[in-house]
N, CA, C and O atoms as CSV, one atom per row, in Angstrom:
chain,resi,resn,atom,element,x,y,z
A,1,MET,N,N,-32.578,4.797,16.902
A,1,MET,CA,C,-31.827,4.414,18.078
A,1,MET,C,C,-30.931,3.213,17.786
A,1,MET,O,O,-29.800,3.142,18.267
A,2,ALA,N,N,-31.447,2.269,16.992
A,2,ALA,CA,C,-30.645,1.085,16.664
A,2,ALA,C,C,-29.445,1.472,15.808
A,2,ALA,O,O,-28.371,0.889,15.953
A,3,ASN,N,N,-29.615,2.452,14.914
A,3,ASN,CA,C,-28.492,2.883,14.080
A,3,ASN,C,C,-27.400,3.533,14.914
A,3,ASN,O,O,-26.215,3.327,14.648
A,4,ALA,N,N,-27.779,4.313,15.916
A,4,ALA,CA,C,-26.784,4.948,16.779
A,4,ALA,C,C,-26.010,3.886,17.562
A,4,ALA,O,O,-24.799,4.007,17.743
A,5,HIS,N,N,-26.702,2.855,18.023
A,5,HIS,CA,C,-26.033,1.772,18.753
A,5,HIS,C,C,-25.081,1.014,17.827
A,5,HIS,O,O,-23.965,0.684,18.228
A,6,ARG,N,N,-25.509,0.736,16.600
A,6,ARG,CA,C,-24.672,0.026,15.636
A,6,ARG,C,C,-23.439,0.858,15.297
A,6,ARG,O,O,-22.341,0.309,15.198
A,7,ARG,N,N,-23.594,2.164,15.118
A,7,ARG,CA,C,-22.469,3.040,14.791
A,7,ARG,C,C,-21.458,3.045,15.940
A,7,ARG,O,O,-20.251,2.990,15.706
A,8,ARG,N,N,-21.938,3.110,17.150
A,8,ARG,CA,C,-21.048,3.123,18.305
A,8,ARG,C,C,-20.277,1.803,18.388
A,8,ARG,O,O,-19.084,1.811,18.692
A,9,ASN,N,N,-20.932,0.680,18.126
A,9,ASN,CA,C,-20.250,-0.612,18.160
A,9,ASN,C,C,-19.227,-0.735,17.037
A,9,ASN,O,O,-18.166,-1.331,17.222
A,10,GLN,N,N,-19.542,-0.176,15.881
A,10,GLN,CA,C,-18.615,-0.255,14.754
A,10,GLN,C,C,-17.344,0.528,15.055
A,10,GLN,O,O,-16.251,0.103,14.680
A,11,LEU,N,N,-17.476,1.660,15.723
A,11,LEU,CA,C,-16.315,2.475,16.042
A,11,LEU,C,C,-15.625,2.020,17.325
A,11,LEU,O,O,-14.544,2.511,17.651
A,12,ALA,N,N,-16.231,1.095,18.051
A,12,ALA,CA,C,-15.650,0.660,19.314
A,12,ALA,C,C,-14.506,-0.329,19.108
A,12,ALA,O,O,-13.643,-0.446,19.978
A,13,ARG,N,N,-14.476,-1.040,17.988
A,13,ARG,CA,C,-13.434,-2.025,17.717
A,13,ARG,C,C,-12.818,-1.739,16.366
A,13,ARG,O,O,-13.514,-1.754,15.351
A,14,VAL,N,N,-11.537,-1.482,16.338
A,14,VAL,CA,C,-10.845,-1.103,15.111
A,14,VAL,C,C,-9.636,-2.009,14.948
A,14,VAL,O,O,-8.920,-2.276,15.913
A,15,LYS,N,N,-9.405,-2.487,13.715
A,15,LYS,CA,C,-8.235,-3.318,13.435
A,15,LYS,C,C,-7.216,-2.477,12.683
A,15,LYS,O,O,-7.511,-1.972,11.599
A,16,VAL,N,N,-6.022,-2.319,13.242
A,16,VAL,CA,C,-4.949,-1.545,12.629
A,16,VAL,C,C,-3.726,-2.440,12.553
A,16,VAL,O,O,-3.238,-2.925,13.574
A,17,ASN,N,N,-3.231,-2.659,11.337
A,17,ASN,CA,C,-2.037,-3.485,11.118
A,17,ASN,C,C,-2.129,-4.844,11.816
A,17,ASN,O,O,-1.168,-5.300,12.435
A,18,GLY,N,N,-3.277,-5.472,11.710
A,18,GLY,CA,C,-3.447,-6.811,12.255
A,18,GLY,C,C,-3.748,-6.884,13.736
A,18,GLY,O,O,-3.893,-7.982,14.273
A,19,MET,N,N,-3.848,-5.741,14.421
A,19,MET,CA,C,-4.129,-5.743,15.857
A,19,MET,C,C,-5.486,-5.093,16.110
A,19,MET,O,O,-5.804,-4.057,15.525
A,20,TRP,N,N,-6.276,-5.699,16.976
A,20,TRP,CA,C,-7.581,-5.153,17.315
A,20,TRP,C,C,-7.447,-4.194,18.491
A,20,TRP,O,O,-6.827,-4.515,19.504
A,21,PHE,N,N,-8.031,-3.025,18.342
A,21,PHE,CA,C,-8.070,-2.032,19.408
A,21,PHE,C,C,-9.525,-1.809,19.783
A,21,PHE,O,O,-10.387,-1.688,18.913
A,22,THR,N,N,-9.792,-1.754,21.076
A,22,THR,CA,C,-11.168,-1.576,21.521
A,22,THR,C,C,-11.421,-0.197,22.099
A,22,THR,O,O,-12.577,0.195,22.259
A,23,LYS,N,N,-10.377,0.546,22.417
A,23,LYS,CA,C,-10.555,1.870,23.005
A,23,LYS,C,C,-9.610,2.855,22.340
A,23,LYS,O,O,-8.584,2.475,21.776
A,24,ASP,N,N,-9.974,4.123,22.416
A,24,ASP,CA,C,-9.094,5.168,21.897
A,24,ASP,C,C,-7.760,5.174,22.631
A,24,ASP,O,O,-6.719,5.451,22.035
A,25,SER,N,N,-7.790,4.870,23.926
A,25,SER,CA,C,-6.551,4.897,24.712
A,25,SER,C,C,-5.555,3.857,24.219
A,25,SER,O,O,-4.348,4.096,24.262
A,26,GLU,N,N,-6.039,2.696,23.749
A,26,GLU,CA,C,-5.132,1.673,23.228
A,26,GLU,C,C,-4.457,2.143,21.951
A,26,GLU,O,O,-3.275,1.873,21.737
A,27,ILE,N,N,-5.197,2.843,21.103
A,27,ILE,CA,C,-4.608,3.381,19.874
A,27,ILE,C,C,-3.555,4.418,20.231
A,27,ILE,O,O,-2.479,4.444,19.634
A,28,LYS,N,N,-3.860,5.278,21.208
A,28,LYS,CA,C,-2.901,6.302,21.621
A,28,LYS,C,C,-1.669,5.671,22.256
A,28,LYS,O,O,-0.553,6.123,22.003
A,29,GLU,N,N,-1.846,4.628,23.083
A,29,GLU,CA,C,-0.708,3.942,23.694
A,29,GLU,C,C,0.189,3.328,22.630
A,29,GLU,O,O,1.413,3.403,22.735
A,30,GLU,N,N,-0.400,2.727,21.619
A,30,GLU,CA,C,0.369,2.107,20.545
A,30,GLU,C,C,1.157,3.158,19.777
A,30,GLU,O,O,2.297,2.919,19.379
A,31,ALA,N,N,0.552,4.315,19.570
A,31,ALA,CA,C,1.246,5.390,18.854
A,31,ALA,C,C,2.403,5.931,19.676
A,31,ALA,O,O,3.440,6.289,19.117
A,32,ILE,N,N,2.248,5.999,20.987
A,32,ILE,CA,C,3.298,6.526,21.849
A,32,ILE,C,C,4.424,5.511,22.027
A,32,ILE,O,O,5.574,5.905,22.222
A,33,SER,N,N,4.123,4.221,21.964
A,33,SER,CA,C,5.107,3.184,22.276
A,33,SER,C,C,6.207,3.041,21.226
A,33,SER,O,O,7.154,2.289,21.456
A,34,GLY,N,N,6.129,3.703,20.126
A,34,GLY,CA,C,7.175,3.604,19.110
A,34,GLY,C,C,6.670,2.999,17.816
A,34,GLY,O,O,7.241,3.257,16.756
A,35,LEU,N,N,5.633,2.216,17.870
A,35,LEU,CA,C,5.014,1.701,16.651
A,35,LEU,C,C,3.961,2.711,16.237
A,35,LEU,O,O,2.799,2.614,16.632
A,36,ARG,N,N,4.369,3.660,15.457
A,36,ARG,CA,C,3.465,4.755,15.125
A,36,ARG,C,C,2.815,4.532,13.774
A,36,ARG,O,O,3.441,4.049,12.830
A,37,ALA,N,N,1.567,4.889,13.706
A,37,ALA,CA,C,0.842,4.891,12.444
A,37,ALA,C,C,0.569,6.340,12.087
A,37,ALA,O,O,-0.064,7.061,12.858
A,38,ASN,N,N,1.034,6.769,10.939
A,38,ASN,CA,C,0.798,8.138,10.497
A,38,ASN,C,C,-0.564,8.177,9.812
A,38,ASN,O,O,-0.672,7.959,8.605
A,39,PHE,N,N,-1.586,8.456,10.589
A,39,PHE,CA,C,-2.940,8.433,10.065
A,39,PHE,C,C,-3.211,9.585,9.105
A,39,PHE,O,O,-4.165,9.523,8.329
A,40,ASP,N,N,-2.385,10.641,9.141
A,40,ASP,CA,C,-2.576,11.738,8.193
A,40,ASP,C,C,-2.309,11.274,6.765
A,40,ASP,O,O,-2.950,11.746,5.826
A,41,LYS,N,N,-1.368,10.353,6.602
A,41,LYS,CA,C,-1.038,9.834,5.275
A,41,LYS,C,C,-1.795,8.550,4.953
A,41,LYS,O,O,-1.723,8.055,3.828
A,42,SER,N,N,-2.514,8.011,5.923
A,42,SER,CA,C,-3.184,6.724,5.749
A,42,SER,C,C,-4.534,6.891,5.076
A,42,SER,O,O,-5.173,7.939,5.161
A,43,GLU,N,N,-4.947,5.828,4.405
A,43,GLU,CA,C,-6.262,5.779,3.777
A,43,GLU,C,C,-7.006,4.566,4.302
A,43,GLU,O,O,-6.422,3.503,4.513
A,44,LEU,N,N,-8.279,4.737,4.506
A,44,LEU,CA,C,-9.155,3.642,4.881
A,44,LEU,C,C,-9.857,3.197,3.606
A,44,LEU,O,O,-10.670,3.942,3.058
A,45,ILE,N,N,-9.556,1.995,3.125
A,45,ILE,CA,C,-10.132,1.501,1.871
A,45,ILE,C,C,-11.162,0.434,2.220
A,45,ILE,O,O,-10.794,-0.675,2.606
A,46,PRO,N,N,-12.443,0.755,2.088
A,46,PRO,CA,C,-13.473,-0.227,2.427
A,46,PRO,C,C,-13.601,-1.294,1.338
A,46,PRO,O,O,-13.524,-0.994,0.147
A,47,ILE,N,N,-13.792,-2.518,1.757
A,47,ILE,CA,C,-14.043,-3.628,0.849
A,47,ILE,C,C,-15.492,-4.032,1.052
A,47,ILE,O,O,-15.898,-4.380,2.161
A,48,GLY,N,N,-16.262,-3.986,-0.007
A,48,GLY,CA,C,-17.685,-4.275,0.115
A,48,GLY,C,C,-18.442,-3.030,0.554
A,48,GLY,O,O,-17.940,-1.911,0.454
A,49,ARG,N,N,-19.658,-3.245,1.041
A,49,ARG,CA,C,-20.494,-2.123,1.474
A,49,ARG,C,C,-20.355,-1.957,2.985
A,49,ARG,O,O,-20.749,-2.835,3.752
A,50,ILE,N,N,-19.801,-0.840,3.398
A,50,ILE,CA,C,-19.585,-0.547,4.817
A,50,ILE,C,C,-20.341,0.735,5.140
A,50,ILE,O,O,-20.191,1.749,4.458
A,51,GLU,N,N,-21.147,0.675,6.182
A,51,GLU,CA,C,-21.884,1.863,6.596
A,51,GLU,C,C,-20.982,2.763,7.435
A,51,GLU,O,O,-20.128,2.281,8.180
A,52,ASN,N,N,-21.175,4.055,7.308
A,52,ASN,CA,C,-20.497,5.062,8.134
A,52,ASN,C,C,-18.972,5.013,8.019
A,52,ASN,O,O,-18.269,5.176,9.017
A,53,VAL,N,N,-18.469,4.792,6.827
A,53,VAL,CA,C,-17.018,4.758,6.616
A,53,VAL,C,C,-16.422,6.128,6.895
A,53,VAL,O,O,-15.319,6.231,7.432
A,54,GLU,N,N,-17.142,7.170,6.534
A,54,GLU,CA,C,-16.644,8.524,6.762
A,54,GLU,C,C,-16.478,8.804,8.251
A,54,GLU,O,O,-15.512,9.445,8.664
A,55,ASP,N,N,-17.432,8.317,9.060
A,55,ASP,CA,C,-17.335,8.511,10.511
A,55,ASP,C,C,-16.117,7.786,11.080
A,55,ASP,O,O,-15.409,8.320,11.934
A,56,LEU,N,N,-15.884,6.577,10.602
A,56,LEU,CA,C,-14.737,5.806,11.075
A,56,LEU,C,C,-13.426,6.467,10.663
A,56,LEU,O,O,-12.485,6.532,11.454
A,57,ALA,N,N,-13.364,6.957,9.426
A,57,ALA,CA,C,-12.154,7.640,8.958
A,57,ALA,C,C,-11.912,8.919,9.753
A,57,ALA,O,O,-10.771,9.243,10.083
A,58,GLU,N,N,-12.971,9.633,10.056
A,58,GLU,CA,C,-12.836,10.852,10.852
A,58,GLU,C,C,-12.359,10.523,12.269
A,58,GLU,O,O,-11.537,11.245,12.834
A,59,GLU,N,N,-12.871,9.448,12.831
A,59,GLU,CA,C,-12.466,9.021,14.177
A,59,GLU,C,C,-10.983,8.649,14.221
A,59,GLU,O,O,-10.296,8.944,15.199
A,60,LEU,N,N,-10.490,8.001,13.162
A,60,LEU,CA,C,-9.082,7.606,13.101
A,60,LEU,C,C,-8.172,8.733,12.642
A,60,LEU,O,O,-6.959,8.679,12.848
A,61,GLY,N,N,-8.751,9.753,12.021
A,61,GLY,CA,C,-7.947,10.867,11.532
A,61,GLY,C,C,-7.303,10.590,10.188
A,61,GLY,O,O,-6.231,11.120,9.893
A,62,CYS,N,N,-7.942,9.768,9.369
A,62,CYS,CA,C,-7.412,9.482,8.037
A,62,CYS,C,C,-8.500,9.768,7.009
A,62,CYS,O,O,-9.593,10.213,7.361
A,63,LYS,N,N,-8.199,9.512,5.744
A,63,LYS,CA,C,-9.185,9.769,4.696
A,63,LYS,C,C,-9.673,8.456,4.099
A,63,LYS,O,O,-9.028,7.417,4.244
A,64,VAL,N,N,-10.808,8.515,3.432
A,64,VAL,CA,C,-11.381,7.335,2.794
A,64,VAL,C,C,-10.808,7.230,1.390
A,64,VAL,O,O,-10.890,8.177,0.608
A,65,GLY,N,N,-10.233,6.085,1.071
A,65,GLY,CA,C,-9.665,5.849,-0.253
A,65,GLY,C,C,-10.578,4.959,-1.079
A,65,GLY,O,O,-11.640,4.533,-0.626
A,66,ARG,N,N,-10.146,4.693,-2.280
A,66,ARG,CA,C,-10.895,3.810,-3.172
A,66,ARG,C,C,-10.015,2.642,-3.570
A,66,ARG,O,O,-8.792,2.701,-3.437
A,67,LEU,N,N,-10.630,1.598,-4.050
A,67,LEU,CA,C,-9.891,0.401,-4.421
A,67,LEU,C,C,-9.035,0.610,-5.660
A,67,LEU,O,O,-8.193,-0.231,-5.974
A,68,SER,N,N,-9.229,1.694,-6.356
A,68,SER,CA,C,-8.415,1.945,-7.542
A,68,SER,C,C,-7.048,2.512,-7.170
A,68,SER,O,O,-6.360,3.073,-8.023
A,69,SER,N,N,-6.653,2.373,-5.924
A,69,SER,CA,C,-5.335,2.824,-5.489
A,69,SER,C,C,-4.256,1.982,-6.153
A,69,SER,O,O,-4.513,0.869,-6.613
A,70,ALA,N,N,-3.054,2.525,-6.195
A,70,ALA,CA,C,-1.939,1.803,-6.810
A,70,ALA,C,C,-0.911,1.449,-5.753
A,70,ALA,O,O,-0.674,2.210,-4.814
A,71,TYR,N,N,-0.310,0.290,-5.918
A,71,TYR,CA,C,0.773,-0.155,-5.044
A,71,TYR,C,C,1.876,-0.713,-5.930
A,71,TYR,O,O,1.645,-1.639,-6.708
A,72,LEU,N,N,3.074,-0.149,-5.814
A,72,LEU,CA,C,4.223,-0.517,-6.643
A,72,LEU,C,C,3.913,-0.384,-8.131
A,72,LEU,O,O,4.391,-1.172,-8.946
A,73,GLY,N,N,3.120,0.605,-8.472
A,73,GLY,CA,C,2.833,0.887,-9.866
A,73,GLY,C,C,1.693,0.095,-10.462
A,73,GLY,O,O,1.358,0.294,-11.630
A,74,MET,N,N,1.086,-0.796,-9.703
A,74,MET,CA,C,-0.014,-1.605,-10.235
A,74,MET,C,C,-1.296,-1.264,-9.494
A,74,MET,O,O,-1.303,-1.136,-8.270
A,75,SER,N,N,-2.372,-1.119,-10.240
A,75,SER,CA,C,-3.654,-0.791,-9.646
A,75,SER,C,C,-4.139,-1.947,-8.780
A,75,SER,O,O,-4.110,-3.100,-9.211
A,76,LEU,N,N,-4.583,-1.649,-7.568
A,76,LEU,CA,C,-5.046,-2.693,-6.663
A,76,LEU,C,C,-6.372,-3.290,-7.100
A,76,LEU,O,O,-6.683,-4.426,-6.741
A,77,GLY,N,N,-7.150,-2.554,-7.862
A,77,GLY,CA,C,-8.434,-3.065,-8.304
A,77,GLY,C,C,-8.360,-3.877,-9.576
A,77,GLY,O,O,-9.339,-4.523,-9.946
A,78,ALA,N,N,-7.227,-3.863,-10.256
A,78,ALA,CA,C,-7.092,-4.560,-11.536
A,78,ALA,C,C,-6.868,-6.053,-11.313
A,78,ALA,O,O,-6.189,-6.450,-10.365
A,79,PRO,N,N,-7.440,-6.875,-12.189
A,79,PRO,CA,C,-7.154,-8.313,-12.082
A,79,PRO,C,C,-5.695,-8.586,-12.434
A,79,PRO,O,O,-5.163,-8.001,-13.377
A,80,PHE,N,N,-5.043,-9.475,-11.676
A,80,PHE,CA,C,-3.602,-9.671,-11.858
A,80,PHE,C,C,-3.267,-10.372,-13.165
A,80,PHE,O,O,-2.118,-10.315,-13.602
A,81,LYS,N,N,-4.226,-11.029,-13.802
A,81,LYS,CA,C,-3.957,-11.700,-15.075
A,81,LYS,C,C,-4.184,-10.782,-16.273
A,81,LYS,O,O,-3.929,-11.174,-17.411
A,82,SER,N,N,-4.653,-9.585,-16.029
A,82,SER,CA,C,-4.927,-8.638,-17.104
A,82,SER,C,C,-3.619,-8.143,-17.720
A,82,SER,O,O,-2.737,-7.658,-17.011
A,83,ALA,N,N,-3.499,-8.268,-19.033
A,83,ALA,CA,C,-2.286,-7.820,-19.734
A,83,ALA,C,C,-2.135,-6.312,-19.635
A,83,ALA,O,O,-1.019,-5.803,-19.539
A,84,ALA,N,N,-3.246,-5.597,-19.659
A,84,ALA,CA,C,-3.185,-4.133,-19.587
A,84,ALA,C,C,-2.615,-3.667,-18.248
A,84,ALA,O,O,-1.932,-2.645,-18.184
A,85,ALA,N,N,-2.893,-4.408,-17.194
A,85,ALA,CA,C,-2.382,-4.030,-15.876
A,85,ALA,C,C,-0.870,-4.177,-15.803
A,85,ALA,O,O,-0.215,-3.418,-15.089
A,86,TRP,N,N,-0.307,-5.127,-16.520
A,86,TRP,CA,C,1.128,-5.391,-16.463
A,86,TRP,C,C,1.926,-4.610,-17.492
A,86,TRP,O,O,3.146,-4.515,-17.360
A,87,ASN,N,N,1.287,-4.045,-18.516
A,87,ASN,CA,C,2.022,-3.357,-19.581
A,87,ASN,C,C,2.867,-2.203,-19.057
A,87,ASN,O,O,4.029,-2.066,-19.442
A,88,GLY,N,N,2.310,-1.381,-18.194
A,88,GLY,CA,C,3.062,-0.247,-17.654
A,88,GLY,C,C,4.243,-0.683,-16.810
A,88,GLY,O,O,5.310,-0.072,-16.857
A,89,ILE,N,N,4.051,-1.737,-16.041
A,89,ILE,CA,C,5.130,-2.240,-15.190
A,89,ILE,C,C,6.242,-2.835,-16.039
A,89,ILE,O,O,7.420,-2.596,-15.773
A,90,LYS,N,N,5.878,-3.615,-17.069
A,90,LYS,CA,C,6.894,-4.211,-17.946
A,90,LYS,C,C,7.681,-3.135,-18.681
A,90,LYS,O,O,8.897,-3.246,-18.837
A,91,GLU,N,N,6.992,-2.103,-19.129
A,91,GLU,CA,C,7.678,-1.028,-19.853
A,91,GLU,C,C,8.653,-0.287,-18.942
A,91,GLU,O,O,9.754,0.066,-19.364
A,92,ARG,N,N,8.253,-0.052,-17.704
A,92,ARG,CA,C,9.134,0.618,-16.750
A,92,ARG,C,C,10.393,-0.215,-16.492
A,92,ARG,O,O,11.493,0.332,-16.409
A,93,PHE,N,N,10.234,-1.535,-16.365
A,93,PHE,CA,C,11.401,-2.389,-16.153
A,93,PHE,C,C,12.278,-2.461,-17.391
A,93,PHE,O,O,13.501,-2.544,-17.272
A,94,ARG,N,N,11.679,-2.432,-18.582
A,94,ARG,CA,C,12.477,-2.406,-19.815
A,94,ARG,C,C,13.363,-1.168,-19.856
A,94,ARG,O,O,14.536,-1.245,-20.224
A,95,LYS,N,N,12.798,-0.030,-19.476
A,95,LYS,CA,C,13.577,1.209,-19.467
A,95,LYS,C,C,14.706,1.141,-18.450
A,95,LYS,O,O,15.822,1.579,-18.730
A,96,ARG,N,N,14.424,0.596,-17.271
A,96,ARG,CA,C,15.470,0.479,-16.252
A,96,ARG,C,C,16.576,-0.469,-16.700
A,96,ARG,O,O,17.756,-0.187,-16.493
A,97,LEU,N,N,16.202,-1.592,-17.312
A,97,LEU,CA,C,17.209,-2.536,-17.790
A,97,LEU,C,C,18.024,-1.948,-18.930
A,97,LEU,O,O,19.231,-2.173,-19.012
A,98,ALA,N,N,17.374,-1.196,-19.810
A,98,ALA,CA,C,18.105,-0.567,-20.910
A,98,ALA,C,C,19.121,0.428,-20.365
A,98,ALA,O,O,20.236,0.515,-20.879
A,99,MET,N,N,18.753,1.172,-19.341
A,99,MET,CA,C,19.677,2.123,-18.733
A,99,MET,C,C,20.836,1.387,-18.069
A,99,MET,O,O,21.986,1.815,-18.171
A,100,TRP,N,N,20.536,0.283,-17.391
A,100,TRP,CA,C,21.574,-0.511,-16.746
A,100,TRP,C,C,22.541,-1.072,-17.785
A,100,TRP,O,O,23.756,-1.012,-17.601
A,101,LYS,N,N,22.002,-1.618,-18.878
A,101,LYS,CA,C,22.853,-2.165,-19.942
A,101,LYS,C,C,23.733,-1.074,-20.527
A,101,LYS,O,O,24.915,-1.302,-20.783
A,102,TRP,N,N,23.178,0.091,-20.736
A,102,TRP,CA,C,23.935,1.186,-21.336
A,102,TRP,C,C,25.078,1.604,-20.422
A,102,TRP,O,O,26.169,1.919,-20.895
A,103,GLN,N,N,24.833,1.608,-19.114
A,103,GLN,CA,C,25.863,2.045,-18.170
A,103,GLN,C,C,26.968,1.017,-17.983
A,103,GLN,O,O,28.143,1.380,-17.912
A,104,TYR,N,N,26.614,-0.249,-17.901
A,104,TYR,CA,C,27.583,-1.250,-17.481
A,104,TYR,C,C,28.123,-2.138,-18.597
A,104,TYR,O,O,29.174,-2.754,-18.418
A,105,ILE,N,N,27.470,-2.226,-19.705
A,105,ILE,CA,C,27.956,-3.062,-20.799
A,105,ILE,C,C,28.358,-2.150,-21.945
A,105,ILE,O,O,27.529,-1.724,-22.749
A,106,SER,N,N,29.632,-1.865,-21.997
A,106,SER,CA,C,30.187,-1.062,-23.079
A,106,SER,C,C,31.297,-1.880,-23.717
A,106,SER,O,O,31.437,-3.063,-23.405
A,107,ASN,N,N,32.089,-1.287,-24.599
A,107,ASN,CA,C,33.203,-2.014,-25.207
A,107,ASN,C,C,34.175,-2.492,-24.140
A,107,ASN,O,O,34.679,-3.613,-24.209
A,108,GLU,N,N,34.433,-1.656,-23.169
A,108,GLU,CA,C,35.330,-2.037,-22.087
A,108,GLU,C,C,34.693,-3.118,-21.220
A,108,GLU,O,O,35.371,-4.046,-20.780
A,109,GLY,N,N,33.410,-2.997,-20.979
A,109,GLY,CA,C,32.712,-3.993,-20.176
A,109,GLY,C,C,32.598,-5.326,-20.876
A,109,GLY,O,O,32.538,-6.362,-20.215
A,110,ALA,N,N,32.564,-5.329,-22.215
A,110,ALA,CA,C,32.472,-6.580,-22.959
A,110,ALA,C,C,33.710,-7.430,-22.732
A,110,ALA,O,O,33.604,-8.656,-22.682
A,111,ASN,N,N,34.882,-6.819,-22.593
A,111,ASN,CA,C,36.102,-7.572,-22.313
A,111,ASN,C,C,36.022,-8.240,-20.946
A,111,ASN,O,O,36.519,-9.351,-20.765
A,112,HIS,N,N,35.404,-7.573,-19.995
A,112,HIS,CA,C,35.275,-8.146,-18.660
A,112,HIS,C,C,34.284,-9.301,-18.640
A,112,HIS,O,O,34.416,-10.217,-17.827
A,113,LEU,N,N,33.297,-9.267,-19.523
A,113,LEU,CA,C,32.312,-10.339,-19.548
A,113,LEU,C,C,32.930,-11.652,-20.013
A,113,LEU,O,O,32.454,-12.722,-19.635
A,114,ASN,N,N,33.984,-11.587,-20.827
A,114,ASN,CA,C,34.623,-12.794,-21.341
A,114,ASN,C,C,35.672,-13.353,-20.388
A,114,ASN,O,O,36.144,-14.470,-20.600
A,115,SER,N,N,36.045,-12.633,-19.366
A,115,SER,CA,C,37.088,-13.104,-18.457
A,115,SER,C,C,36.552,-14.189,-17.527
A,115,SER,O,O,35.342,-14.318,-17.343
A,116,ARG,N,N,37.461,-14.966,-16.944
A,116,ARG,CA,C,37.082,-16.123,-16.135
A,116,ARG,C,C,36.400,-15.743,-14.819
A,116,ARG,O,O,35.493,-16.443,-14.366
A,117,HIS,N,N,36.821,-14.663,-14.218
A,117,HIS,CA,C,36.259,-14.328,-12.908
A,117,HIS,C,C,34.788,-13.932,-12.982
A,117,HIS,O,O,34.132,-13.846,-11.944
A,118,PHE,N,N,34.260,-13.694,-14.154
A,118,PHE,CA,C,32.845,-13.365,-14.309
A,118,PHE,C,C,31.997,-14.606,-14.557
A,118,PHE,O,O,30.774,-14.562,-14.424
A,119,VAL,N,N,32.640,-15.708,-14.915
A,119,VAL,CA,C,31.903,-16.917,-15.287
A,119,VAL,C,C,31.553,-17.732,-14.124
A,119,VAL,O,O,30.930,-18.784,-14.272
């Protein structure tokens, strides 16, 4: 009986994008008002040990994710000082810069680099 009460309380208050919602109607009102959350594409990523995460995800209509998710090409679970975490990002930027240099700095572009209006 205590577990059922705890589960109901856990699902009674939900924080979405920094705002606390206490009822399903508030979540629906927020979705209708123009600030929409696409819960089909959303993931619920638990930090620490959370009971009944699957129930909460089902209630919100989203899926349960893991901390090994990536954002802007970097793993969210990786330590930011880890060289291995940054190697892929640095290589991607090297390729983009090489492409940019190839497109914009040619023999004709070299003459423009020496002109006064570029300095």
